C-alpha positions in Angstrom: -18.5 -12.2 -4.6 -16.8 -14.3 -7.3 -13.9 -13.3 -9.5 -16.4 -12.9 -12.3 -18.7 -10.8 -10.1 -15.7 -8.7 -9.0 -14.7 -8.1 -12.7 -18.3 -7.2 -13.7 -18.5 -4.7 -10.8 -15.2 -3.1 -11.8 -16.3 -2.9 -15.5 -19.6 -1.3 -14.6 -17.9 1.2 -12.3 -15.5 2.1 -15.0 -18.3 2.6 -17.5 -20.2 4.9 -15.1 -17.0 6.9 -14.4 -16.3 7.3 -18.2 -19.9 8.4 -18.7 -19.6 11.0 -15.9 -16.2 12.3 -17.2 -17.7 12.9 -20.7 -19.9 15.5 -19.1 -17.8 18.7 -18.9 -18.0 22.4 -19.5 -15.0 22.5 -21.8 -14.3 19.8 -24.3 -10.8 21.1 -24.8 -9.8 20.2 -21.3 -8.3 16.8 -20.7 -9.2 14.5 -17.8 -5.8 15.3 -16.3 -6.4 19.0 -16.5 -9.8 18.7 -14.9 -8.4 16.5 -12.2 -5.9 19.2 -11.4 -8.6 21.9 -11.3 -10.7 19.8 -8.9 -7.6 19.1 -6.7 -6.8 22.8 -6.5 -10.3 23.4 -5.4 -9.4 21.6 -2.2 -6.2 23.5 -1.6 -3.4 25.4 -3.3 -0.6 22.9 -4.1 2.9 22.9 -5.4 3.5 21.3 -8.8 5.3 18.4 -7.2 2.3 17.8 -4.8 0.0 17.8 -7.8 2.2 15.4 -9.7 2.2 13.0 -6.7 -1.5 13.3 -6.3 -2.2 12.7 -10.0 0.5 10.0 -10.2 2.4 11.6 -13.1 5.9 12.8 -13.5 6.8 16.4 -12.6 7.6 17.2 -16.3 4.2 15.9 -17.3 2.5 17.9 -14.5 4.4 21.0 -15.7 3.0 20.6 -19.2 -0.5 20.2 -17.7 -0.1 23.3 -15.7 1.3 25.3 -18.6 -1.8 24.5 -20.6 -4.1 25.5 -17.7 -2.1 28.7 -17.1 -2.3 29.6 -20.8 -6.1 29.1 -20.6 -6.3 31.3 -17.6 -7.5 28.6 -15.2 -4.6 28.6 -12.8 -1.8 30.9 -11.6 1.6 30.2 -10.1 2.8 32.3 -7.2 5.9 32.2 -5.0 5.4 30.2 -1.9 5.0 32.4 1.2 7.3 30.1 3.1 10.1 29.8 0.5 10.3 32.2 -2.5 12.2 29.5 -4.5 9.1 27.3 -4.4 5.9 27.8 -6.4 2.3 27.3 -5.3 -0.5 26.8 -7.9 -3.9 28.5 -7.3 -7.2 28.5 -9.1 -8.2 31.7 -10.9 -11.9 32.8 -11.0 -12.0 31.3 -14.5 -10.8 28.0 -13.1 -13.4 28.1 -10.4 -16.1 28.7 -13.0 -14.9 25.7 -15.0 -15.2 23.5 -11.9 -18.7 24.8 -11.0 -20.0 24.4 -14.6 -18.5 20.9 -15.0 -19.9 19.9 -11.6 -23.4 21.2 -12.5 -23.4 19.4 -15.8 -22.3 16.1 -14.2 -24.8 16.4 -11.4 -27.6 17.1 -13.9 -26.6 14.1 -16.0 -26.4 11.8 -12.9 -29.6 13.1 -11.4 -31.4 12.4 -14.7 -30.2 8.8 -14.6 -31.3 8.3 -11.0 -34.7 9.7 -11.8 -35.4 6.4 -13.6 -34.8 4.4 -10.4 -37.4 3.4 -7.8 -37.1 4.6 -4.2 -35.8 1.1 -3.2 -33.2 1.2 -6.0 -32.1 4.7 -4.9 -31.7 3.5 -1.3 -29.7 0.5 -2.4 -27.3 2.8 -4.3 -27.0 5.2 -1.4 -26.2 2.2 0.9 -23.1 1.3 -1.2 -21.7 4.9 -1.1 -19.5 4.4 2.0 -18.1 1.2 0.4 -17.3 2.9 -2.8 -15.7 5.7 -0.9 -13.4 3.2 0.9 -12.4 1.7 -2.5 -11.7 5.2 -3.9 -9.7 6.3 -0.9 -7.6 3.1 -0.7 
């Protein structure tokens, strides 16, 4: 692939990602807040683990968590291993936000894919492992 082709691929992937991110259950949640909710779905985390995962500073993550906590989407609890440390967990309302956002995004994406031929769908499915490698690098 040429540098121009690489750039075009990157631009189109960014456009698709932005289109997907626009589909959410709550317009008042930021991308960062939704990212934290989706991360907490995987496992409870400390604020510092969340900051490292989201690549933000601990004070920035604390502000994000404060907003999510005020909205009732997360709760902070003392760590079972060390009472001086805090773990962040999803609340039922946080789980509901994730489920609703995922359903909205899946519906939007499925509608786009409905316009593709079976061969085009197979071509997209074939690149999924490659995109996963990029995303996880």
